[in-house]
Structures are given as structure tokens and as C-alpha cells.
C-alpha positions as a Python dict, from the first residue, in 0.01 Angstrom:
ca = {
    (1, 'X'): (0, 0, 0),
    (2, 'X'): (353, -77, 99),
    (3, 'X'): (587, -10, -187),
    (4, 'X'): (893, -222, -261),
    (5, 'X'): (1238, -142, -239),
    (6, 'X'): (1421, -305, -514),
    (7, 'X'): (1793, -259, -614),
    (8, 'X'): (1884, -352, -1022),
    (9, 'X'): (2195, -568, -898),
    (10, 'X'): (2064, -722, -571),
    (11, 'X'): (1699, -714, -644),
    (12, 'X'): (1399, -735, -390),
    (13, 'X'): (1503, -555, -78),
    (14, 'X'): (1183, -554, 124),
    (15, 'X'): (884, -348, 189),
    (16, 'X'): (946, 42, 248),
    (17, 'X'): (752, 76, 603),
    (18, 'X'): (785, 488, 561),
    (19, 'X'): (400, 476, 599),
    (20, 'X'): (332, 169, 817),
    (21, 'X'): (230, 400, 1141),
    (22, 'X'): (-27, 573, 920),
    (23, 'X'): (-157, 232, 784),
    (24, 'X'): (-162, 82, 1143),
    (25, 'X'): (-335, 351, 1278),
    (26, 'X'): (-608, 351, 955),
    (27, 'X'): (-666, -45, 991),
    (28, 'X'): (-665, -25, 1381),
    (29, 'X'): (-421, -281, 1465),
    (30, 'X'): (-424, -339, 1819),
    (31, 'X'): (-151, -628, 1878),
    (32, 'X'): (156, -433, 1697),
    (33, 'X'): (368, -671, 1788),
    (34, 'X'): (213, -948, 1640),
    (35, 'X'): (147, -739, 1322),
    (36, 'X'): (498, -650, 1269),
    (37, 'X'): (622, -1020, 1341),
    (38, 'X'): (414, -1131, 1063),
    (39, 'X'): (501, -871, 804),
    (40, 'X'): (875, -939, 900),
    (41, 'X'): (832, -1306, 838),
    (42, 'X'): (661, -1267, 512),
    (43, 'X'): (883, -1014, 391),
    (44, 'X'): (1213, -1220, 473),
    (45, 'X'): (1059, -1509, 256),
    (46, 'X'): (998, -1256, -18),
    (47, 'X'): (1385, -1146, 19),
    (48, 'X'): (1481, -1492, 2),
    (49, 'X'): (1313, -1613, -283),
    (50, 'X'): (1418, -1293, -489),
    (51, 'X'): (1781, -1351, -381),
    (52, 'X'): (1751, -1726, -515),
    (53, 'X'): (1589, -1599, -841),
    (54, 'X'): (1854, -1347, -878),
    (55, 'X'): (2135, -1594, -822),
    (56, 'X'): (1964, -1851, -1059),
    (57, 'X'): (1941, -1606, -1329),
    (58, 'X'): (2298, -1499, -1282),
    (59, 'X'): (2423, -1832, -1278),
    (60, 'X'): (2243, -1909, -1643),
    (61, 'X'): (2403, -1577, -1778),
    (62, 'X'): (2774, -1705, -1665),
    (63, 'X'): (2733, -2073, -1857),
    (64, 'X'): (2645, -1902, -2172),
}
């Protein structure tokens, strides 16, 4: 549904929210504020996990 934004050096940057208003209309989301809060929370967890993974992999490469 929502595409991912990824940068080579940084990793996962988050979701692409370009089509979000369209999807919210199609899915008939009534509580938009709560919906956005949930998406934001999930996205921030994914970004944090990606950053940790990238750091771990970078540290492995530096040790070699």
C-alpha cells in the first residue's frame, strides 16, 4: 500500500505518505488523528530498528 523510502547510506526513512489521503478515504477512516498516531508509532519503530541494524552492520565492517 504505502511505499517505503530508503536511502543507501541511511537505510529505512519511513513510509511514503503521498497516497495516504486517498487510502483513508477508500478505507473510510473516521478517527483520522488516532489512525495517524498509530501509523506514526509503527513507522518510528521501524525506522529505529533499521538504524540499529545499519549501525550494527557498519560496526562489523569496521572491525574487519
